[in-house]
C-alpha positions in Angstrom: 0.0 0.0 0.0 1.5 3.4 -1.0 2.0 6.1 1.5 -0.2 9.2 1.4 1.4 12.3 0.0 1.5 15.1 2.5 3.2 17.7 0.3 2.7 18.7 -3.3 5.5 20.6 -5.0 4.5 23.4 -7.4 6.9 24.8 -10.0 8.3 24.9 -13.5 10.4 21.7 -13.0 8.6 18.9 -14.7 9.3 16.7 -11.7 6.9 18.8 -9.6 3.5 17.2 -8.9 2.0 20.4 -10.3 4.2 21.6 -13.1 3.5 25.1 -14.5 5.4 26.0 -17.7 5.4 29.8 -17.4 8.2 32.3 -17.2 7.0 33.8 -13.9 7.1 30.4 -12.1 10.4 29.3 -10.4 11.6 25.7 -10.8 10.6 25.0 -7.2 8.1 27.8 -6.6 5.8 26.7 -3.8 4.7 23.7 -1.6 1.2 22.7 -0.6 1.1 20.7 2.7 -1.9 18.8 3.9 -2.1 19.2 7.6 -3.6 16.5 9.9 -6.6 18.6 10.8 -7.7 18.9 7.1 -6.1 22.3 6.6 -3.9 23.2 3.7 -0.6 25.2 4.2 0.9 27.0 1.2 4.6 27.9 1.5 6.6 30.0 -1.0 9.9 28.3 -1.6 11.9 31.5 -2.0 10.6 32.0 -5.5 11.9 34.9 -7.5 8.5 36.4 -8.3 6.7 35.4 -5.0 3.5 33.6 -4.2 0.2 35.4 -4.0 -3.2 34.7 -2.7 -6.2 36.5 -4.2 -8.4 37.8 -1.4 -12.2 37.8 -1.6 -12.1 41.6 -2.5 -9.8 40.8 -5.5 -6.6 42.2 -3.9 -3.4 40.2 -4.3 -1.7 39.3 -1.0 2.0 38.2 -1.1 2.7 35.4 1.2 5.6 33.4 2.6 3.3 30.9 4.3 -0.4 30.8 4.9 -3.3 28.5 5.5 -5.5 28.3 2.3 -8.7 26.7 1.3 -9.4 24.5 -1.8 -11.3 27.5 -3.2 -8.2 29.8 -3.1 
């Protein structure tokens, strides 16, 4: 039986679980961690252009690490 993945890597590198082929995305851009209580933690991996969350009011918020929801 395979172990459950607790982290998903996001970036331009094709080895990332979520690979994004765009010039604004770093090779290892961000990481999405599934916490034991059902929450999601998004962490910027020191990307060049940063990681942003779009707030309900449409404003972009730069983050280093933040709890996010599946709808973010």
